[in-house]
Every structure is written in structure tokens, then in C-alpha cells.
C-alpha positions as CSV (number, residue, x, y, z in Angstrom):
1,M,28.8,-27.4,-0.4
2,E,28.4,-23.6,-0.6
3,F,30.9,-23.5,-3.4
4,V,29.0,-26.3,-5.2
5,A,25.8,-24.2,-4.7
6,V,27.2,-21.0,-6.2
7,I,28.5,-23.0,-9.2
8,I,25.1,-24.6,-9.8
9,W,23.3,-21.2,-9.4
10,M,25.6,-19.5,-11.9
11,S,25.6,-22.4,-14.3
12,T,21.9,-22.9,-14.2
13,G,21.2,-19.2,-14.8
14,Y,23.5,-19.1,-17.8
15,V,22.3,-22.3,-19.4
16,V,18.6,-21.3,-19.0
17,A,19.2,-17.8,-20.3
18,R,21.1,-19.1,-23.3
19,A,18.5,-21.9,-23.9
20,L,15.8,-19.2,-24.0
21,G,17.6,-17.2,-26.7
22,A,19.8,-14.8,-24.8
23,S,23.2,-13.9,-26.4
24,P,26.3,-15.2,-24.5
25,R,27.0,-11.7,-23.2
26,L,23.5,-11.1,-22.0
27,G,23.4,-14.6,-20.6
28,L,26.5,-13.9,-18.6
29,T,25.1,-10.6,-17.3
30,I,21.9,-12.1,-15.9
31,A,23.1,-15.6,-15.0
32,W,23.4,-15.1,-11.3
33,P,20.0,-13.6,-10.4
34,V,18.3,-16.0,-12.9
35,G,20.0,-19.0,-11.4
36,V,19.1,-18.0,-7.9
37,A,15.6,-17.3,-9.0
38,I,15.2,-20.8,-10.3
39,Y,16.5,-22.2,-7.0
40,V,14.0,-20.1,-5.1
41,T,11.2,-21.3,-7.4
42,A,12.2,-24.9,-6.6
43,G,12.1,-24.0,-2.9
44,L,8.7,-22.4,-3.3
45,L,7.4,-25.7,-4.8
46,L,8.8,-27.6,-1.9
47,V,7.3,-25.3,0.7
48,A,3.9,-25.0,-1.0
49,T,3.5,-28.7,-1.4
50,Y,4.8,-29.6,2.1
51,L,7.8,-31.5,0.8
52,P,11.0,-31.3,2.8
53,T,12.6,-27.9,2.6
54,W,16.2,-28.9,2.8
55,P,18.3,-26.6,0.6
56,Y,20.2,-29.5,-1.0
57,L,16.8,-30.8,-2.3
58,A,15.9,-27.4,-3.6
59,L,19.3,-27.1,-5.3
60,A,18.9,-30.4,-7.0
61,L,15.3,-29.6,-8.1
62,G,16.4,-26.2,-9.4
63,A,19.2,-27.8,-11.5
64,F,16.6,-30.3,-12.8
65,L,14.3,-27.4,-13.8
66,G,17.2,-25.8,-15.7
67,L,18.0,-29.1,-17.5
68,A,14.2,-29.4,-18.3
69,V,14.3,-26.0,-20.0
70,L,17.4,-26.9,-21.9
71,T,15.8,-30.2,-23.1
72,A,12.4,-28.7,-23.9
73,T,13.9,-25.9,-26.0
74,R,16.3,-28.4,-27.7
75,S,18.9,-25.7,-27.7
76,W,21.9,-27.7,-26.5
77,R,23.0,-27.9,-30.1
78,A,23.5,-24.1,-30.2
79,F,26.0,-24.2,-27.3
80,T,29.6,-23.6,-28.4
81,F,33.1,-23.7,-26.9
82,T,32.7,-20.0,-26.2
83,D,29.7,-20.8,-23.9
84,L,31.8,-23.4,-22.1
85,R,34.6,-20.9,-21.6
86,L,32.2,-18.2,-20.3
87,L,30.5,-20.7,-18.0
88,I,33.7,-21.9,-16.5
89,A,35.0,-18.3,-16.1
90,A,31.7,-17.1,-14.4
91,S,31.6,-20.1,-12.1
92,A,35.2,-19.6,-11.1
93,F,34.6,-15.9,-10.4
94,A,31.6,-16.9,-8.2
95,V,33.7,-19.4,-6.3
96,L,36.4,-16.8,-5.8
97,A,33.9,-14.2,-4.6
98,Q,32.5,-16.7,-2.1
99,A,35.9,-17.7,-0.8
100,T,37.1,-14.1,-0.5
101,L,34.0,-12.7,1.1
102,T,33.9,-15.6,3.5
103,Q,37.2,-14.4,4.9
104,V,36.7,-10.6,4.9
105,H,33.0,-10.7,6.2
106,L,31.7,-7.6,4.3
107,V,28.1,-7.5,5.3
108,T,25.4,-5.0,6.4
109,W,22.6,-5.7,8.8
110,H,19.2,-4.6,9.9
111,T,16.6,-6.2,12.3
112,D,15.0,-8.0,9.3
113,S,18.3,-9.6,8.5
114,F,18.2,-11.5,11.8
115,F,14.6,-12.6,11.2
116,N,15.7,-13.8,7.7
117,I,18.5,-15.9,9.2
118,E,16.2,-17.3,11.9
119,S,13.9,-18.4,9.1
120,S,16.8,-19.9,7.2
121,M,17.7,-22.0,10.2
122,L,14.1,-23.3,10.4
123,L,14.0,-24.0,6.7
124,A,17.3,-25.9,6.8
125,D,15.8,-28.0,9.6
126,N,12.6,-28.6,7.6
127,N,10.6,-26.7,10.3
128,Y,7.4,-25.0,9.3
129,A,6.8,-23.2,12.6
130,W,7.9,-19.8,11.2
131,V,5.3,-20.1,8.5
132,S,2.4,-20.6,10.8
133,G,3.8,-17.8,13.0
134,G,3.3,-15.3,10.2
135,G,6.9,-14.9,9.3
136,A,6.5,-16.0,5.7
137,A,3.7,-13.6,5.0
138,K,5.6,-10.7,6.3
139,R,9.1,-11.4,5.1
140,Q,8.6,-14.1,2.4
141,I,10.8,-17.0,1.8
142,A,13.3,-16.1,-1.0
143,I,16.1,-14.8,1.2
144,P,15.7,-17.4,3.9
145,L,15.9,-20.1,1.2
146,V,19.1,-18.6,-0.2
147,H,20.9,-18.4,3.1
148,A,19.6,-21.7,4.4
149,M,22.1,-23.2,2.0
150,S,25.0,-21.8,4.0
151,I,23.4,-23.0,7.3
152,Q,22.9,-26.5,6.0
153,A,26.4,-26.6,4.6
154,G,27.8,-25.5,8.0
155,G,29.6,-22.6,6.4
156,G,27.9,-19.8,8.4
157,A,24.6,-17.9,8.7
158,Y,24.4,-16.5,5.2
159,V,25.9,-16.9,1.7
160,E,28.4,-14.1,1.7
161,S,28.7,-13.8,-2.1
162,F,24.9,-13.6,-2.8
163,A,24.2,-9.8,-2.5
164,P,27.6,-8.7,-3.9
165,L,27.1,-10.8,-7.1
166,V,23.5,-9.6,-7.4
167,S,24.9,-6.0,-7.3
168,L,27.4,-6.7,-10.0
169,S,24.7,-8.2,-12.2
170,V,22.6,-5.1,-11.7
171,V,25.5,-2.8,-12.6
172,A,26.3,-4.9,-15.7
173,L,22.7,-4.9,-16.9
174,V,22.3,-1.2,-16.5
175,W,25.4,-0.7,-18.5
176,T,24.2,-3.2,-21.2
177,L,20.7,-1.7,-21.5
178,L,21.8,1.9,-21.7
179,R,24.7,1.3,-24.1
180,A,22.4,-0.7,-26.4
181,A,19.5,1.9,-26.1
182,L,21.8,4.8,-27.1
183,S,23.8,2.9,-29.7
184,S,22.0,4.7,-32.6
185,R,23.3,8.0,-31.3
186,G,26.9,7.0,-31.8
187,T,29.5,5.1,-29.8
188,T,30.6,8.1,-27.7
189,I,27.1,9.0,-26.5
190,A,26.2,5.3,-25.9
191,L,29.3,4.8,-23.7
192,A,28.7,8.1,-21.9
193,A,25.1,7.1,-21.1
194,A,26.1,3.7,-19.9
195,A,28.9,5.2,-17.7
196,S,26.5,7.7,-16.3
197,G,24.1,5.0,-15.3
198,V,26.8,3.0,-13.6
199,L,28.2,6.0,-11.8
200,L,24.8,6.9,-10.5
201,L,24.5,3.5,-9.0
202,L,28.0,3.1,-7.6
203,T,28.1,6.5,-6.0
204,N,24.7,6.0,-4.3
205,N,25.1,5.3,-0.6
206,R,22.1,3.0,-0.4
207,F,23.2,0.9,-3.4
208,V,26.5,0.3,-1.7
209,F,24.7,-0.6,1.5
210,H,22.4,-3.1,-0.3
211,A,25.3,-4.6,-2.1
212,F,26.2,-6.3,1.2
213,Y,22.9,-6.4,2.9
214,V,21.3,-9.6,4.2
215,N,17.8,-8.8,2.7
216,G,15.9,-9.1,-0.5
217,H,15.5,-5.6,-1.9
218,L,18.4,-5.7,-4.3
219,F,17.6,-9.2,-5.5
220,F,14.0,-8.0,-6.1
221,A,15.5,-5.0,-8.0
222,S,17.6,-7.3,-10.2
223,M,14.7,-9.5,-11.2
224,L,12.5,-6.5,-11.9
225,L,15.2,-4.9,-13.9
226,I,15.7,-8.1,-16.0
227,A,12.0,-8.5,-16.7
228,V,11.2,-4.8,-17.4
229,G,14.5,-4.0,-19.0
230,L,14.3,-6.8,-21.5
231,L,10.7,-6.0,-22.3
232,W,11.7,-2.4,-22.9
233,A,14.5,-3.4,-25.2
234,H,12.1,-5.4,-27.3
235,E,9.5,-2.7,-27.4
236,A,12.0,0.0,-28.3
237,R,13.7,-2.3,-30.9
238,F,17.3,-2.0,-29.8
239,N,19.6,-4.9,-29.8
240,V,20.4,-6.1,-26.3
241,G,21.0,-9.7,-27.2
242,C,17.5,-11.1,-27.0
243,S,14.2,-11.5,-28.9
244,G,10.7,-10.8,-27.8
245,W,10.3,-14.4,-26.9
246,T,13.5,-14.3,-24.9
247,A,12.3,-11.3,-23.0
248,I,9.0,-12.9,-22.2
249,S,10.4,-16.3,-21.2
250,V,13.2,-14.9,-19.0
251,A,10.7,-12.7,-17.3
252,A,8.5,-15.8,-16.7
253,V,11.5,-17.6,-15.2
254,V,12.1,-14.8,-12.5
255,F,8.4,-14.1,-11.8
256,P,7.8,-16.8,-9.2
257,A,10.8,-15.7,-7.2
258,L,9.6,-12.1,-7.4
259,V,6.4,-13.1,-5.7
260,V,8.2,-14.7,-2.7
261,T,11.0,-12.1,-2.3
262,R,8.9,-9.1,-1.0
263,P,5.3,-8.8,0.3
264,E,4.5,-6.3,-2.5
265,G,5.9,-8.6,-5.2
266,A,2.5,-9.8,-6.4
267,L,1.2,-6.2,-6.7
268,V,4.2,-5.1,-8.6
269,L,3.9,-8.1,-10.9
270,A,0.2,-7.2,-11.5
271,M,1.4,-3.8,-12.8
272,V,4.0,-5.4,-15.1
273,V,1.3,-7.8,-16.5
274,I,-1.1,-4.9,-17.2
275,V,1.5,-2.9,-19.1
276,V,2.7,-6.0,-21.0
277,W,-0.7,-6.1,-22.7
278,T,0.0,-2.8,-24.3
279,L,3.3,-4.0,-25.9
280,R,4.1,-5.2,-29.4
281,L,4.1,-8.9,-28.4
282,R,2.2,-11.9,-29.6
283,A,-0.9,-12.8,-27.7
284,R,0.3,-16.2,-26.7
285,H,3.5,-14.7,-25.3
286,K,1.5,-12.2,-23.2
287,T,-0.8,-15.0,-22.1
288,L,2.2,-17.1,-20.9
289,L,3.6,-14.3,-18.8
290,T,0.2,-13.5,-17.3
291,V,-0.6,-17.1,-16.4
292,V,2.9,-17.6,-14.8
293,A,2.5,-14.4,-12.7
294,G,-1.1,-15.3,-11.7
295,A,-0.4,-18.9,-10.9
296,S,2.7,-18.1,-8.8
297,T,0.8,-15.5,-6.8
298,A,-2.1,-17.9,-6.3
299,L,0.0,-20.8,-5.3
300,W,2.0,-19.0,-2.7
301,H,-0.9,-17.1,-1.2
302,A,-3.1,-20.2,-1.2
303,H,-0.4,-21.7,1.0
304,L,-0.3,-18.6,3.3
305,T,-4.1,-18.7,3.5
306,L,-4.3,-22.4,4.3
307,I,-1.7,-22.4,7.2
308,P,-3.8,-20.3,9.6
309,L,-7.0,-22.2,8.7
310,V,-5.3,-25.5,9.6
311,D,-4.2,-24.0,12.9
312,G,-7.8,-22.8,13.6
313,G,-7.0,-19.2,13.1
314,R,-8.0,-16.5,10.5
315,P,-5.8,-15.8,7.5
316,P,-4.8,-12.1,7.1
317,V,-6.7,-10.1,4.4
318,S,-3.5,-9.7,2.5
319,S,-3.1,-13.5,2.0
320,Y,-6.6,-14.3,0.7
321,G,-6.9,-11.0,-1.1
322,L,-3.7,-11.7,-3.1
323,L,-4.9,-15.3,-3.6
324,I,-8.0,-13.9,-5.3
325,L,-5.8,-11.5,-7.3
326,G,-3.6,-14.3,-8.4
327,A,-6.6,-16.4,-9.5
328,A,-8.0,-13.4,-11.4
329,V,-4.7,-12.7,-13.2
330,S,-4.4,-16.4,-14.2
331,I,-7.7,-16.3,-16.1
332,A,-7.5,-12.7,-17.3
333,P,-6.1,-13.7,-20.8
334,V,-9.5,-15.2,-21.6
335,V,-10.9,-11.7,-21.6
336,L,-7.8,-9.7,-22.6
337,T,-7.2,-11.6,-25.8
338,R,-10.7,-10.6,-26.9
339,L,-10.4,-6.8,-26.2
340,P,-9.8,-4.3,-29.0
341,P,-6.3,-3.0,-29.1
342,T,-7.4,0.5,-28.0
343,V,-8.6,-0.7,-24.6
344,M,-5.4,-1.5,-22.7
345,P,-3.7,1.9,-23.2
346,R,-6.8,3.4,-21.6
347,A,-6.7,0.8,-18.8
348,L,-3.3,2.0,-17.7
349,V,-4.7,5.4,-16.9
350,V,-7.7,3.8,-15.2
351,V,-5.4,1.6,-13.0
352,E,-3.2,4.5,-11.9
353,V,-6.1,6.8,-11.1
354,G,-7.8,3.9,-9.4
355,L,-4.8,3.3,-7.1
356,W,-4.8,7.0,-6.1
357,I,-8.5,6.9,-5.5
358,A,-8.1,3.8,-3.3
359,L,-5.4,5.5,-1.3
360,G,-7.8,8.5,-0.8
361,L,-10.6,6.2,0.4
362,F,-8.2,4.5,2.9
363,A,-7.1,8.0,4.1
364,L,-10.7,9.0,4.7
365,V,-11.0,6.0,7.1
366,D,-7.7,6.7,8.8
367,Y,-5.9,9.8,7.6
368,E,-3.2,9.6,10.3
369,V,-1.5,6.6,8.7
370,L,-1.1,8.5,5.4
371,L,0.0,11.7,7.2
372,R,2.6,10.0,9.3
373,S,3.8,7.9,6.4
374,G,4.1,11.0,4.2
375,Y,5.9,12.9,6.9
376,A,8.4,10.1,7.5
377,T,9.1,9.7,3.8
378,I,9.8,13.5,3.4
379,V,12.1,13.5,6.4
380,N,13.9,10.3,5.1
381,L,14.3,11.6,1.5
382,L,14.8,15.3,2.0
383,L,16.5,15.7,5.4
384,G,18.9,12.8,5.1
385,E,17.4,10.4,7.7
386,G,17.0,7.7,5.2
387,G,20.6,7.7,4.0
388,W,19.8,8.7,0.5
389,G,21.0,12.2,0.7
390,L,19.1,14.1,-2.1
391,S,19.9,11.5,-4.7
392,L,16.4,9.9,-4.9
393,V,14.6,13.3,-4.8
394,A,16.9,14.6,-7.6
395,L,16.3,11.6,-9.7
396,G,12.5,11.9,-9.1
397,L,12.4,15.6,-10.0
398,V,14.5,15.2,-13.2
399,G,12.3,12.2,-14.1
400,L,9.1,14.3,-13.7
401,L,10.5,17.1,-15.8
402,L,11.5,14.7,-18.5
403,L,8.1,13.1,-18.3
404,W,6.4,16.4,-18.8
405,F,8.6,18.0,-21.4
406,T,9.7,15.0,-23.6
407,R,8.2,12.0,-25.3
408,G,10.1,8.8,-24.7
409,S,11.2,6.1,-27.1
410,D,8.7,3.4,-26.1
411,D,9.7,3.4,-22.4
412,L,6.1,3.1,-21.2
413,V,6.8,-0.2,-19.5
414,I,9.5,1.4,-17.3
415,R,7.5,4.6,-16.6
416,F,4.3,2.7,-15.6
417,V,6.1,0.3,-13.2
418,I,7.8,3.3,-11.5
419,T,4.8,5.6,-11.2
420,S,2.3,2.9,-10.2
421,F,4.6,1.8,-7.4
422,V,4.2,5.1,-5.4
423,P,0.5,4.7,-4.6
424,I,1.0,0.9,-4.1
425,A,3.7,1.6,-1.5
426,L,1.5,4.1,0.4
427,L,-1.4,1.7,0.3
428,L,0.8,-1.0,1.9
429,A,1.1,1.2,5.0
430,Y,-2.6,0.3,5.7
431,L,-1.9,-3.5,5.4
432,R,1.2,-3.6,7.6
433,D,1.7,-3.0,11.3
434,G,1.4,0.7,11.0
435,A,2.6,3.9,9.3
436,Y,6.0,4.2,7.8
437,R,8.6,5.7,10.1
438,I,11.7,7.9,10.1
439,G,15.0,6.1,9.7
440,D,17.1,4.3,7.2
441,G,15.7,1.0,8.3
442,D,12.1,1.9,7.5
443,S,10.4,-0.5,5.0
444,L,9.5,2.1,2.4
445,N,12.9,3.7,2.7
446,R,14.4,0.4,1.8
447,M,11.8,-0.4,-0.9
448,W,13.0,2.6,-3.0
449,M,16.1,0.5,-3.8
450,Q,13.8,-1.9,-5.8
451,L,13.1,1.0,-8.2
452,L,16.5,2.7,-8.3
453,P,18.0,0.9,-11.3
454,L,14.8,1.5,-13.4
455,M,14.7,5.2,-12.3
456,I,18.3,5.7,-13.5
457,I,17.6,4.0,-16.8
458,F,14.5,6.0,-17.3
459,V,16.2,9.4,-16.6
460,V,19.4,8.7,-18.6
461,S,17.6,7.2,-21.6
462,R,14.8,9.7,-21.7
463,A,17.2,12.7,-21.3
464,L,19.2,11.5,-24.4
465,T,16.5,10.0,-26.6
466,G,13.3,11.8,-25.7
467,S,12.0,14.7,-27.8
468,R,9.3,17.3,-27.3
469,G,6.1,16.3,-29.1
470,E,7.4,13.4,-31.1
471,T,8.6,9.8,-30.6
472,R,10.1,7.1,-32.7
473,S,7.7,4.9,-34.5
474,M,8.7,1.2,-34.1
475,G,5.8,-0.4,-35.9
476,R,2.3,-1.1,-34.9
477,A,1.1,-4.2,-33.0
478,T,-2.2,-5.6,-31.5
479,N,-3.0,-8.1,-28.8
480,G,-2.1,-10.6,-31.5
481,S,0.9,-9.2,-33.3
482,I,0.2,-5.8,-34.9
483,D,-1.3,-2.7,-33.3
484,A,-3.8,-0.4,-34.9
485,P,-2.6,3.3,-35.3
486,E,-5.2,4.4,-32.7
487,A,-3.6,2.1,-30.1
488,D,-0.2,3.7,-30.8
489,N,-1.7,7.2,-30.3
490,L,-3.3,6.1,-27.0
491,R,0.0,4.5,-25.9
492,E,1.7,7.8,-26.5
493,R,-0.9,9.7,-24.4
494,A,-0.3,7.2,-21.5
495,R,3.4,8.0,-21.6
């Protein structure tokens, strides 16, 4: 049954991506993470509505959701024999990867991996005990849902091909985005940029570790890369094989899975939603993405809030706090669509400054948490305890220099997601069990993987396309469809 599952995940992802307007090549590139994200969304609906959590049921519901998208878009007429050949080839490759990796057992572990597998066993048995025990709030349900498939099928404790296929998708998408972004500079530069991005990934020790890791960081990175990368491609007006509608709709497909893959997922999504309202997209497309992000967050955290209340306990602040955030985001378009186009670029600055102020206020209450977290992070990233060598520090320093000395080609959506993550990650130290710690297994040390592909794309693309004091003009858009010149100027300052 595991082989049937990987075929359905790959096929569903490809069909949905193509139905939403992605080119065959782009559809093939993102098929695996999109297909798994749809399966996870189906599992989220089952868990949140107290229906049986059997993986087979989630698999069937996910396939049904894929067919529903295909039917709603009426895009089956656009499918060709080429699509069929690509779909068969991709499914065969996924089956081969599953069969091979099942025999060679290439896998990396950490304590959280065992908790994820334990949760998978409970989900496969339709047991909600782990939810009421707080496991879902801390480690979420995406990875347990994925590996529950293997457990119910009797094939093992985890789906061996899951993380390796996610890593291949990330590598392929980094190549695709960088090559398309630099295509105007000539074939040689475009290929060199794409190759540089891929090499920076493949030679990174932590990326190789996560490519076989039983955890959700790389899966989170892949979905974030899909959403932010495609939005960047549309904003910068380079051809990656999708339209603005495709970028929005594919991002909407992966958003629910992002919420339930990592505890910080809802906060990262909120940052993506904020920056989306500065982009050259139609108001109804922005509204769709905002409502999906808010509703997914509200649904999941309403469930996490309700469980302790039913058991006579008190829900954690993080659960009902994110429930309120999700509800607020869901109704935000009512206000955002009425704002002048000059407001949202300023809002980005206010949000980032506000995050740092919030961190400062928390530090005033308990400065030791921030000091210990900062010290552990420095040791992990500078002294090698985190397993990164100096790769992340080097990328960060080069990125800061490029940010200071160059103007990018409409890469605000990437920059804002990266820079806003830093204060969010440090704030999370106050909402978890304690400060971050020294070691490669530390939560923050692992979370950097979620940003690594975006950091590489930002550095490579900005280094080759950024220029001092000027930027490409790609047109002007508003919250409806066209921006005023002043909004463009403000957006440039935010970069």
C-alpha cells in the first residue's frame, strides 16, 4: 500500500499543479510536496472534525480533493499525452525510490523523530490520546500523518522515500527559479546561477542530513519555497511556468499543510500574507490567499484549544493566541481591500520593528532566555556545534551586504520572509519549554533549514541582478490591479 500511496501523492500533486495553470515542467518539479500537502490537508480535516484518522481514509480524501480541483477548473481538456508520459515517469521514479530506500535504510534521526513515529502509530490506530497530551501542539501532525501511512500498511515505521523526494523537489525548484530569474542575462549566466544555487544546497551538511531526516523542517522549506518562490517569479515578471493566479492558487493549496507542519507555521504564514498585499496581484487573489491562511490557522488552533477544555484543563496561550490570529487574518481583507496602496509598504516596516520591540519587551521580563538563546545560537553557527560549519553565517553576511549595497529586482517577498523570521524565532523561545540550547538537535538550529533555500536564492539572484541605487520597473499595481507610483517608491524603501 505504500507504493500506492506514493503514486497517489505524486499523481495528485502533478494533476493539481497542472489544473491550476503550472507548466508541465513546473508541475513535475513541485508535484511531490504539493501532493503530500494535499494529503496532509485531508488528514487535518479528519483530525479537526473528529473523523477517523486512518491514513487510507486521508489518502482517499486527498485524491478526491485533487479530482475536485481538476473538475472545478475544467482543465482536464488541457492535459496531453506529454502530461501522461510525465505522470507515469514521475510515479515510476517515486515507486523506485521507495523500493530502493526501503532496502538500504538511509535515514537520520533525532529525539523528535521518535515522538513523530509514536504519534504516527496513534494516528494509524485512530487514537487521539497524543493530542490531548499536548503532542500535537508541540510537534504538529503533518509528519505523523505522512508516516502513519507506512505503519498502517505494515511496511515499517516511516515512509522511506518521503524526505529524499522532498529534497529532490527543493533542488529542482531552486534550479528552476534561478535559471528563469537570470535568463535575461544570457544562457551562460543563467546556468551558472542555477548551478551555484544547487551546489550551495548539495554541499551543505545540514541539507544532506535533512534529506533523510524523519522530521518536518525540509518539508516546511519545500512548501515555503513553492509559495514564496512562485510569488517572487510573478512579481519580478520572469517566466517560471506559471501565472499570478497559479502562484496564488498553488500557495493556497500548500498553506494548510504549512500550518500543521511546524509550530511556527502560522506566524510565518502571517508574514507571507502581509507581504502579499504589497505585490502586483488582483485584490480577489490576495483575499483568497489571506482567507485560506487565516481559516487553516483558526481551524487547527481551535481544535488545539478545544481539546484541553474538554478534558477540564487550560489550553496553552499559543493555541488560543494563534486561534485569535487566524480569525483576525481571515477577516483582514475586509479592511485591507479598502486601504490606499501606499499603506501596506509602510506596514512591512511597522511589522518588523514591532517584532523586535516585542522581543525587547519579553527580554525586559526575562532577559536570561534571550541571552542563553543568543549564546547557544552563536556557538551553534560560529563554532560548529550546530553542524552548519560557517555556511549559514557566510550566507547571512553576504546577504546583508547585498541588502545594503544593492537594490533587488522585486525580491521583497523573499527578503521580508527571511528577515522577519529572525525575531519570530527568538520570540518563540519564550513560548516553548525554555531557551534554545547548544547542539545540532536544538530547535532553532534545525529551523534554519526552513530558510536555507530562500536564503540561497536571495543571495545568488541579488548578487547577479541587483544594482546600486536602481531597480527594474515591472509596472505599477494597486490592491486591485495597478499600483500608484508612490507605492512603488515605498516598496523600494522597504527593500
